[in-house]
C-alpha positions, 0 to 999 in steps of 0.5 A: 440286852437286859440285866433284869432279874426277872424272867417272864415265863411265856406259858401259852399255847400259841405264838400270837398270845405270847406276842401280844403279851411281850409287845406290852413289855420292855426288854430292859425290864425283863427276859423271857422263858419259852418252854416245851408247850410254846416251843412245840407249838411255834418253833425256832421262829418265835425265839428269832422274833423275840431276840430281834426285839432285843429280848434275852430268851431262856429256852427251857426244854430240860434236855435229858437223853443219851449224851450225843443227842443231848450235845447236838441238841444243845448245840442247835439251841445255842445257835438260835441265839438263846441267852440260856438253855437247860438240861436235867441234871439227873441225866448224869455227869457224861450227859451234862459234859456232852451238853457243855461240849455241844454249846462250845461247838455252836457257831456263835459269838457269845455262848449261852448260859447253860444250866441244869434242873435239880428237882422240879419245884412242883415236887415234894419229898414224898414224890421224890421218895416214890421214885426210889430216891432215899436222900431227902430232898435238900440232899438230892438237890445239893448232890445234883448241883454238885455234879452240875458244877463238876460237869462245867455247867454255869448253874442250876434251876432250883427252888429258892429254898435251897438257894442259900445252901447251894450258894454256901456250898457251890459259891456265889458265882454259881448261877441259881435260877429259881421258879416257883416265885409267887408275889404276896397275895397270889395263888400257889397254883401247882407249886409246892415250894415257893417264896416271894421275889424279894425273899428269893434274891435274899436267899441268894438266887440270881434270876427269878422265873415268874409266869402266871402272877404276871401273864395272867394278871389283869394288867401284866405291865402293872404286875411286872412293875410292882415285883420290880419295885418289891425287889 
């Protein structure tokens, strides 16, 4: 297994696309993230394929449902042998506690990290207010992250711009996973709250989720190594 800080987001539509990319990578240099699109297309077999190649897999399905359903979904996900999985913190304290109970019931030797999504990095404050949230964006992130820690989860997905605040408020061991990472001279795409890899780690992030700057690079291996050298 890898201790790399880089999680490569496999945002593909088909398993074969993901496999071709991953065959060029190295499990000692990065971890992998499988999200809704790829998991819906390829299913649990793809997770098994990558774990058999000794990759740590972050299953990014962002469960958000009634507590009993989320508990069973998290138990099933943990049984797949993933390294990390997540839920939406906005599902509330009982739902997150149920998620933790589900992971604890899994028939595995090493439980995965269970984290929660605070505010999606594609959202800005205007979007948040349009949903009826009166807090400003940092306050909403802190409130949801505090609730996540109260529920006994290991950490949160957040923008690196909030990492320093969360580290100060919730402690250095509370795991911070940051998407919206863009190396120098790369496109923002649909992310609005972004920082560079080195900046994110300096702000307190534990793991960096990086997709298109690696997966859509002319040479993904060079792109990954360039980021590793930068950090």
